[in-house]
Rosetta silent file (secondary structure, phi, psi, omega in degrees, C-alpha in Angstrom):
SEQUENCE: TSLKEVAVGSRDIRFDITLENKGTGKYYNPETTCETIEDPLTRLSNTDKVMFEIISPIDVTCIFRTGEEGNKGIVELQSNKGDITCSKRIEDTSPYEDRLVFAVSYLYTETTAKPITINEAS
SCORE:     score description
SCORE:     0.000 S_00000001
   1 L     0.000  135.678  179.542    6.944 -134.200  -67.364 S_00000001
   2 E  -138.268  160.424 -178.122   10.011 -133.102  -69.267 S_00000001
   3 E  -139.456  130.466  176.121   12.991 -134.698  -70.967 S_00000001
   4 E  -125.398  129.855  179.956   16.410 -133.263  -71.705 S_00000001
   5 E  -104.759  134.842 -178.208   18.976 -135.106  -73.820 S_00000001
   6 E  -134.065  128.231  173.693   22.682 -134.451  -73.306 S_00000001
   7 E   -78.946  132.009  178.398   25.604 -135.925  -75.263 S_00000001
   8 E  -119.195  101.572 -173.258   28.301 -137.126  -72.911 S_00000001
   9 L    69.971 -158.407 -177.324   31.491 -137.611  -74.894 S_00000001
  10 L   -96.814   -7.521 -173.477   31.234 -139.271  -78.280 S_00000001
  11 L  -126.536    1.385 -178.094   29.621 -142.554  -77.205 S_00000001
  12 E  -127.557  145.539  173.886   27.103 -141.837  -74.450 S_00000001
  13 E  -121.581  131.994  177.494   23.746 -140.102  -74.300 S_00000001
  14 E  -111.630  139.320  177.112   22.282 -138.985  -71.004 S_00000001
  15 E  -115.930  121.980  173.781   18.575 -138.368  -70.470 S_00000001
  16 E  -102.750  112.891 -175.693   17.449 -136.141  -67.628 S_00000001
  17 E  -113.303  130.588  175.465   13.756 -136.849  -67.030 S_00000001
  18 E  -114.168  123.546  173.880   11.544 -134.863  -64.673 S_00000001
  19 E   -96.504  140.048 -179.279    8.198 -136.343  -63.664 S_00000001
  20 E  -141.016  131.302  174.161    5.585 -133.923  -62.390 S_00000001
  21 L   -85.656  114.746  179.210    2.130 -134.376  -60.875 S_00000001
  22 L   -93.768   -7.662 -178.541   -0.055 -131.658  -62.377 S_00000001
  23 L   -87.661 -174.864 -179.273   -3.191 -132.851  -60.604 S_00000001
  24 L  -106.539   -2.623 -176.971   -4.497 -132.211  -57.144 S_00000001
  25 L   -84.851 -179.744  178.897   -4.656 -135.811  -55.964 S_00000001
  26 E  -103.083  147.754  177.659   -2.219 -137.983  -54.040 S_00000001
  27 E  -125.551  148.963 -173.357   -0.089 -140.674  -55.679 S_00000001
  28 E  -137.708  158.953  172.368    1.306 -143.835  -54.159 S_00000001
  29 L   -47.981  131.092 -176.128    3.626 -146.720  -54.961 S_00000001
  30 L   -66.478  -10.370  177.946    1.613 -148.907  -57.385 S_00000001
  31 L   -78.926   -7.977  176.476    2.164 -151.939  -55.183 S_00000001
  32 L   -88.028  169.046  175.694   -0.268 -150.458  -52.658 S_00000001
  33 L  -129.422  168.795  177.421   -4.054 -150.639  -52.858 S_00000001
  34 L   -59.050  -34.289  179.441   -6.859 -148.343  -51.750 S_00000001
  35 L   -71.390  -43.954 -175.059   -7.392 -150.695  -48.813 S_00000001
  36 H   -72.085  -25.528 -179.598   -3.737 -150.835  -47.682 S_00000001
  37 H   -78.544   -1.942  172.476   -3.237 -147.050  -47.739 S_00000001
  38 H   -71.567  -23.201  177.128   -5.881 -146.774  -45.021 S_00000001
  39 L   -78.037  123.108 -175.627   -3.128 -147.982  -42.655 S_00000001
  40 H   -56.933  -39.216  179.525   -1.184 -144.801  -41.629 S_00000001
  41 H   -66.579  -43.420  177.405    2.252 -146.488  -41.737 S_00000001
  42 H   -62.845  -45.047  179.915    1.629 -147.974  -45.166 S_00000001
  43 H   -60.378  -47.898  179.748    0.309 -144.666  -46.441 S_00000001
  44 H   -63.284  -39.388 -176.470    3.330 -142.692  -45.179 S_00000001
  45 H   -78.886  -12.181 -177.935    5.896 -145.126  -46.525 S_00000001
  46 H  -117.534   -1.596  179.324    4.295 -145.269  -49.979 S_00000001
  47 E   -70.282  145.530  175.312    3.160 -141.651  -50.547 S_00000001
  48 L    63.659   31.027  179.249    4.734 -139.633  -53.360 S_00000001
  49 E  -125.253  134.630  177.925    6.300 -142.716  -54.996 S_00000001
  50 E  -129.578  155.797  176.728    5.810 -143.884  -58.557 S_00000001
  51 E   -94.201  127.890  179.306    7.223 -146.794  -60.553 S_00000001
  52 E  -116.430  131.825 -179.644    9.311 -145.705  -63.552 S_00000001
  53 E  -140.580  129.684  171.759   10.288 -148.180  -66.285 S_00000001
  54 E   -79.056  124.091  179.224   12.167 -147.790  -69.548 S_00000001
  55 E   -91.883  -44.438 -176.867   10.359 -149.898  -72.168 S_00000001
  56 E  -154.270  142.060   -7.310   12.581 -149.150  -75.163 S_00000001
  57 L   -69.136  150.362 -173.975   15.450 -149.163  -75.936 S_00000001
  58 L   -72.127  -15.640 -177.876   16.112 -151.964  -73.455 S_00000001
  59 L   -96.302   21.171  172.372   19.759 -151.068  -72.932 S_00000001
  60 L   -85.049  133.763  179.145   19.053 -147.709  -71.267 S_00000001
  61 E  -115.164  134.847  179.167   20.207 -147.652  -67.651 S_00000001
  62 E  -115.182  153.025  175.476   18.779 -145.297  -65.020 S_00000001
  63 E  -110.403  122.375 -178.307   20.089 -144.313  -61.615 S_00000001
  64 L  -100.294  161.130 -176.108   17.421 -144.115  -58.935 S_00000001
  65 L   -56.352  -29.046  179.590   17.585 -142.186  -55.672 S_00000001
  66 L   -73.689   -6.722 -177.354   18.101 -145.428  -53.744 S_00000001
  67 L    93.740   -7.671  178.845   21.357 -145.925  -55.650 S_00000001
  68 L   -70.958  148.003  174.349   19.936 -148.771  -57.701 S_00000001
  69 E  -120.540  146.024  178.603   20.701 -148.883  -61.411 S_00000001
  70 E   159.586 -167.199  179.179   18.531 -150.501  -64.054 S_00000001
  71 L  -103.297    6.174 -179.323   15.615 -149.846  -66.349 S_00000001
  72 E  -149.667  136.320  177.939   12.955 -150.005  -63.622 S_00000001
  73 E  -177.975  172.670  179.859   12.640 -148.522  -60.159 S_00000001
  74 E   -85.061  133.656  175.446   10.778 -146.345  -57.677 S_00000001
  75 E  -114.685  126.865  178.137   11.001 -142.556  -58.083 S_00000001
  76 E   -97.173  124.428  179.463   10.107 -140.419  -55.085 S_00000001
  77 L   -92.839  135.551  175.015    8.507 -137.085  -55.956 S_00000001
  78 E  -120.075  131.637 -174.727    9.118 -134.080  -53.725 S_00000001
  79 L    54.707   38.786  178.062    6.903 -131.041  -54.129 S_00000001
  80 L    69.903   14.084  178.571    5.157 -133.012  -56.916 S_00000001
  81 E  -133.264  144.900  176.302    8.395 -133.450  -58.930 S_00000001
  82 E  -142.529  142.269 -178.061   10.911 -136.243  -59.298 S_00000001
  83 E  -113.084  142.797  175.242   14.069 -136.529  -61.369 S_00000001
  84 E  -132.055  138.018  174.409   15.629 -139.554  -63.040 S_00000001
  85 E  -114.539  125.701 -179.516   18.926 -139.699  -64.895 S_00000001
  86 E  -125.312  158.385  176.210   19.317 -142.375  -67.546 S_00000001
  87 E  -145.910  160.107  178.635   22.009 -143.129  -70.064 S_00000001
  88 E  -139.933  133.786  176.246   22.674 -145.162  -73.171 S_00000001
  89 E   -88.135  130.894  177.312   25.994 -146.224  -74.682 S_00000001
  90 L   -99.192  127.775 -172.249   26.200 -145.817  -78.452 S_00000001
  91 L   -77.246  -31.649  176.608   28.259 -148.546  -80.066 S_00000001
  92 L  -125.831  170.113 -172.598   29.422 -146.665  -83.154 S_00000001
  93 L   -92.722    4.068  177.784   30.067 -143.000  -83.874 S_00000001
  94 L   -74.367  160.831 -179.757   27.571 -142.599  -86.738 S_00000001
  95 L   -54.082  142.408 -175.564   24.433 -140.532  -86.120 S_00000001
  96 L  -126.581  133.242  176.659   21.982 -142.366  -83.859 S_00000001
  97 L  -139.244  135.209  178.965   18.224 -141.979  -83.673 S_00000001
  98 L  -156.893  165.645  178.331   15.785 -144.003  -81.607 S_00000001
  99 L  -100.645  131.051  176.425   12.527 -143.611  -79.734 S_00000001
 100 L   -96.314  117.444 -178.928   12.606 -143.471  -75.947 S_00000001
 101 E  -118.976  127.053  178.207    9.553 -145.168  -74.471 S_00000001
 102 E  -139.113  159.794  179.608    8.917 -145.276  -70.730 S_00000001
 103 E  -124.793  144.960  175.052    5.997 -146.018  -68.426 S_00000001
 104 E  -123.495  124.082 -178.283    5.043 -144.477  -65.099 S_00000001
 105 E  -118.787  142.265 -179.914    2.767 -146.484  -62.805 S_00000001
 106 L  -166.607  161.744  169.251    1.093 -145.347  -59.595 S_00000001
 107 E   -95.612  131.695 -175.093   -2.045 -145.514  -57.475 S_00000001
 108 E  -125.367  130.066  176.684   -3.832 -142.149  -57.604 S_00000001
 109 E  -124.987  146.090  177.676   -6.490 -140.906  -55.227 S_00000001
 110 L  -139.528  136.463 -178.460   -8.418 -137.694  -55.301 S_00000001
 111 L  -119.932  153.574  176.336  -10.934 -136.483  -52.749 S_00000001
 112 L  -130.828  140.293  178.643  -13.701 -133.919  -52.805 S_00000001
 113 L  -126.226  141.048  177.451  -15.350 -132.376  -49.775 S_00000001
 114 L  -144.202  128.189  179.315  -18.624 -130.524  -49.559 S_00000001
 115 L   -69.468  142.489  174.939  -20.285 -129.271  -46.380 S_00000001
 116 L  -130.320  154.314  177.618  -23.789 -130.571  -45.703 S_00000001
 117 L  -116.525  131.011  177.051  -26.383 -129.601  -43.140 S_00000001
 118 L  -108.791  118.997 -179.870  -28.563 -132.188  -41.465 S_00000001
 119 L   -92.750  146.879  177.564  -31.804 -130.770  -40.134 S_00000001
 120 L   -70.922  136.231  178.999  -33.700 -132.374  -37.276 S_00000001
 121 L   -71.393  139.507  179.609  -36.848 -134.130  -38.458 S_00000001
 122 L  -100.939    0.000    0.000  -40.045 -132.563  -37.194 S_00000001
């Protein structure tokens, strides 16, 4: 995960955020469950999706791939990466400092396989 801050004019700040899955497991929309992803259609429509939410400051607005704007939405990761662009309007021109807090929610599954041999009982 990375964050890049860019000043846009004298009154706006843009945040380019990249989310990245560094693990080997699969991630799904957090509204799914381990039981519902057993259904192939549900699994396909919810794979590689995470919920992204700006916690603070509350007046940060993000643009999601679906075209929706707000502080919360689904981000679809491709090749284990997903980008979000957010912005904040600064009301006065004096130096501004604040903490950006966001949450990422998802269902994560990881599998392990090991070959076994079953011998016939004598």
